[in-house]
N, C-alpha and C positions, 0 to 999 in steps of 0.2 A: 244636471238639475232635473227635478221632476217635471212630468208633463201635466198640462192643464186640460180639464174636460173641454170637449168641443163647445158645449153650451157656454162656458165661461168666456172662451175666446170669441165665439160668435157674438155674444152679448156685448162684449167690450168693443168689438169693431163696429157694431151697430151704433154704439154711443159715440165712437170717435172714427167716423168713416174716412177721414182724411188719411189715416194710416194706410188704408188699402191701396191708395194710388201714389202716395208720396214717399213711402219708406220701404227699404228692402225687407224681404220676409224675415231675415234674421233680426233686424231692428224691431219689427213688430213683435216677434216672439219674446224678445228680451224686455220690451216695454210692457207687454202684457204681464210678464212674470213679475216685474217690479210693481205693477199696479195692483196685483192680486196677492201681495204678501199677506200672510196670516189669514188667508181665506176671504179677504174682503176685496170687493171690486171697487177700487178707489184710485183715482188718478194721482200719482205721486208728484210732489213738487220737483222742479229741476232748474238748474242754472248752468250757464257756461262759466268756466274759469279760464282766463287767459292771463299770461304773465310774460315779462321780459321780452318785449317785442324788439327792442334795440335796433331801431331803424338806422341803417347806414346809407345815407343819401348819396354817398360817393361811389357806391358799388356799381361797377360796370365791367363788361368783358373787355379785357385789354391784352395786347400781344405780350406785354411784360407782366408776368404773374405777380410781381411785387407792387404793381400799380392798380390792382383790381379794387382794393378797398382800403380806406384809411385804418379800419379796425384791425387789419392783420399786422399793422405796425411794421411794415416792410418785409414780413415773411411771405414767401411766394405762395399765392393761392392757386396751386397748380391744377386743381380739379374744379375750378370755377365754372358754373353753368348758369342758366337763366334763373334758377331759384336759390343761388348762393353757393357758399363753400364753407367747409368746416373751420376754416381759419378766419372767416369774416362774420360780421353781424348781418342782420336780415336785409336783403334788398326789398324794395317796396313790393315787387312782384310776389315774393314769398308771403308777406303779410296779407296782401290782397287775396291770394289764393286760400289762405286759412279762413279769412272772413267769408269768402264766397262759399266755401264748403259748409261752414257753420250756418250761413243764411239759408242754405238749401235743405237743411236737416228738418225732418218732421219726426216727432213733435218738437215744436219750438220751445225755448226756455222761458221761464218767468222773469229772469233778469240775468245780468252779466256781472261777474266779479272780475276786476282788472287790477292785478296787484303790482303794477308799476314797472319802471325802467323803459322809457321811450328812446333816449339818446344812445348813441353807440359807445363802445369801449375804445375811446381814442384819447391821446394826450390832452391835457387841460387846455393847451394853447390852441387846439383845433376847435374849441367850443367857446361859448360865452353865455351869459344869462339869457340874452335874446335868442341865441340858437337853441338852447335847452327848451325855452318856452315854445319856440317854433316847432321843435320835435314833438313835444307833448300835445301841442295844438293840432299838428298834422295827424297824430294817432287818434286824438279825440274826435276829430272831424271824420276820419275814416270809419271809426266805429259807428258814429251817428248816421253816416251815409248808408251803411249796411244794415243797421238795426235802428231805424228812426223811431220806433215805438217802444223799444225795450228799455226798462230802467237799467242804469249802469252804476255800479258802486266801485269807484277807483280807490287806489291807495298809492301813496308816493313811494318811489324807489330811491336807492342811494345815488343813481345816475340822474335822477330828476332834479338836480341842483347843480349850480356851478360856483366854485369848483366841486366836482363830484364828492360825495360823502359828507360835505361840510354843512349839513343842514342845521340851521340855528333854532334855538328854542323860543323865538319871537317872530313877529310879523316881518315879512320880507317880500321882495318882488315876485319870487316864485309862488309863494302861497297866495298872493293877491291874483296872480295871473291864472293859476289853476282854478281858483274860485270862480273867475269869470268863464273859463273854458267849460267847467263842469256845472255851471248854473242850470242848464237844461235838465240835469239829472238830480240835483240836490235841493233841499228846502233851505229856508232862510237860516234856521238855527245850525244846520250842518255847515252851511257856507261860512257862518260867523266863526266857528271853531277851526274850520279849515284855514281861514285867513290868518288866524292868530297862532295856530300851532301845527297845522298840517294834518289834523285828525278830525273825525266827526262821527256821529251816529245818526241813523235814520231807519224808520220802519220800511222793510222790504215788502211786507204784506201784513195783514192783521195778525198780531201775535208773534211776528218774527222781526227782530231788529238786527241790522248790520252795524257793527262797530268797526270802523276803519282806523287802525292805529298807525301812527308814524313811528315805526320802530327804528328809523334811521337816527332818531334822537339817542338811541341806546347803542348804536353801532360803533365798534372799536375805533375805526379810522376817523370818526367824527370828532375833531379837536374842539369844535365850537361848543360841545356839551360835555366834554370829558370830565369836568369837575362838578357837574350838576347832579344832585341827588334825585331831583324830579324835573327833568327838562320840560319846559312849557307847561308844567303842572299837569302833565298827561296822566300820571299815576292817580292823582287825586280825582281828576275828571273821570277816569276809567272806573274807579270804585264807585263814585257817585252815580254814573250812568248804569252800571250793573245793578246797583242797589235799587234804583228806580225801576229798572226792567223787572226785577224780582217782585217788587210791590205791585207792578201792573200786570203780573202773570205773563210776561213776554219771555220768549226764548231768544237767544243771541247767537249769531255767527260772528266770530272774530276774523277779520281779514287784515293783512299787513304784507309788507314786502319781505323784510328780513325775518326769518322765523324765530320763535322761541326754541330753547333746547340746544342740543349739541350737534355739531356737524357730523354727518355719518361717514365722511371720507377721510377723516383725520382723527387723531387721538386727543381727547380731553380739551377740545376747543369749542366754546359756545359761539353761536352765530352772532349774538350781541354780547355786550360786556357782561361778565359773570355776575357782578353785583346787581345789575339791572335785570338779568335773567332770573336771578333768585326772587326778586320782588315780583316779577310778572308771574312766575310759577306760583308764588304764594297767593296772588290775587285770583289767578285762574282756578286754583284748588278751592278757594273760599267760595267762588261763585260757579263752581262746576255744575250745580243743579240748574243754573240759568243758561250756561253756555252749552250748545249742542254740537258745535263744530268749529275748527280753526282751519284757515286756508291761507297759505303763504306761497311765495315764489323765491327769487333771489339765487338759489343754488344752481338753477338750470337743470336739476335732476328730479326724478320722481321718487318720493319717499313718503312714508307714513310714520307717525309716532302715536303713542297712547300715553296720556297723562295719568299717572297713578297718584292717589292721595297718600298721606303719610303712613297709612296702614297697608299700602300696596294694592288697593282696590282701583280698578280702572274707572276713570270718571270722565274723560274727554277724548274725542277722536281728532287727530291732527293730520292734515294733508299738505304736502309741499308739491306743487304742480311743476312739471318740467316746462322749459322755456320754448317760445317760438323761435328765438335765435338759436342757430346751431354752433355758435362760435366756441372755439377752444384755443388755448395757446399751443405753441409748437412743442412745449415740454409735457403737456398732458397726454396720458396714454389713451384716453377716450373722451368722447364728447357726448352729445345727444342729438338725435334727429329732432326736427321741429315738431312741436306738440301743442295740443290744447285738450280740454276735457269738458264733459258734461257730468254733473253730479246730481244724483237723485236723493230726495229726502222725503220722509214721512210728512204728509201735509197736515197731520194732527199734532204730533209732538215735535216735529222738525228734526228728528234724529236722522242720521245718514244711512241710506239704504244701499247705494251703489255708485260706482264711477265707471263711465265709459271713456276710455282714453283713446284719442285719435292722434295719428302721427303721419308724417310724410317721410318716406324713404328718400333722403335727399340725393343720394347717388343715383338711384333709379330715376327720380324726377328729372335730374339734369340730363341723363342719358336719353330719356324718352322725350324730353322737352315738354313734359306734361305733368301737372301737379295732381297726382292721384292720392289724395288724402284717404286714409282708411282707418278702421278701428284697430288699435293695437291689442287691446284686451278689455274685458269686462271684469272688474276686480272680484266680484263675488264668485264668478265662474272660474277665474284663473286660480283662485286659492280655496275654493270650496266653502265660501263663507255664506252664512244666512243673511247677513247685513254688514254694515260698517260701523256699528255701535262699538263703544269702547271695549266691551267684553270680547267681541269678535276679533278686534285688532290685537288685543292681548294674547289670545290663543294663537293667532297667526305668528306673532313675534316669538312666542315661546316654542312654537313648532320648529322655528329656524335653529334652535339650539341643537337639535338632533343631528348627528354626523351624516345620517343617511337622507336628510331632508333635501330632496331635489327641488322642492318648491322655492328654496332660497336662490338657486341658480336662476329660476324664472324671475324672482323678485329683482335680482341684480341686473338681469337683462332689461327689465322694465325701467330700472333705475337709470340706465343709459338710453332709454327709449329705443331699444333694439339697434343700438349703434354697431355692436359687434358681439355676437353670441359666443364667440370663441374665448372672450375674456372671462376669467373666473375670479371670484373673490373668496379667498380662503384665509384661515388662521387669523392674523391680526386684523386684516381687512374685514372679515366677517364679524369678528368681535366688536369692532368699531361700529359697524352697521347695526347690529342687534342691540348693543348698549344704548345707541342713540335712539333707537325705536322705543325702548322701554323706560329710559330714565332722562328726564328733563332737568332735574335738580343736581346740584354738586354732590350731595351725599350719596344718592343712589347711583349716579353715574361713575363716581370714583371707585365705589365698591365693585361695580360691574367690570370695569376695564382693568382692575388690578389682577383679575384672574388670568392664568396663562391660556385658558381656553374657555369656551362657553360652558363646558361641563363643570369646571371648578370655579366659575364666576358665580357670585351671589346675585343672580339676575333679579330676583324679587327682593323687596325690602324686608 
């Protein structure tokens, strides 16, 4: 990236002297760069995104590796340490270490996005409605303890219900409980729709609205809503909320747990039901001039998508954040290191500028018995992007089509949060990844994956 004149750097640090003493030199340089985009000295907006904490309160170091955590479901957690194991969900020490690192970062964020899943991956008989509420309450309290003054915008995950996935389209004990737990963060109207359907909207700052969707209502395993065309009336509410945002000249961030679009690690499978996915894509396209970013979790992996309109023009940037939990099943070839991120946005038009991704090398942390969280990458620098607006993400995805594009290997390493750089994604694996990046709708995605390779796939509409 280009260098900035000493006058610009010095002037910036005079305006924000805390950076001199509280942040590493590299963070200062990157922050100045993001603040001076397009030649303007302006502080960018920024927020934390955390997701998939999956606290396993049973985690403990045991002589019998099959007894370390309930979330391993009897598989031996042979490499368990003070910060967890790749076959287990998060011990509390891991979650605390993540929040401690976030809390010590300067500059601090404007707000936090938290996209769900507090309970662990355990059989249904190990949990109950009360235990799920207890897990969500524990994580809510932990976040408030670390960030007592920051606004937090949560979303419900598929594990934030009991039995898991079976989120109903009407008021229930979980919705009522989270409305009480999140009352310090949310206003009355947001709490009302949260109690009724598990979704809400609220201004994050003047001109910027957060819409928190309950995409579990559209999740395939959710039998409670399987036959509903508009569970909880959320589609109707969403369109009305976006229409009012447009009339009020607001911009919108969409947050949810289960993402829109197709899963990048398999073939022709949407994250939510296909018919509900098509309707969401239609709404997002219609209001793409209002929406400036989407932020999801659920997959535990790090990925991006770009929403194209029906003519193939890029209109929305979409980000799926990797999880704090490192869990994988014994059958999976890879997992993810624990992660969280800070996103930067233009404080005028609320478009996305950059992402700083942080991670913990879990193996190293357990060996050293110390949680040294560090920055894994800065997205703009890692891929030579000017910003993270839709056109930039489209060019990134299209560049991955080239056989000699080594940048895709870097992207896939980040997809796993630097779990194992020896693992490569080629042929069908790469085709699935790139088609998921570029096509969120059935027509575009099916045309893309029908190609034998990226070169003979009709990647653009």
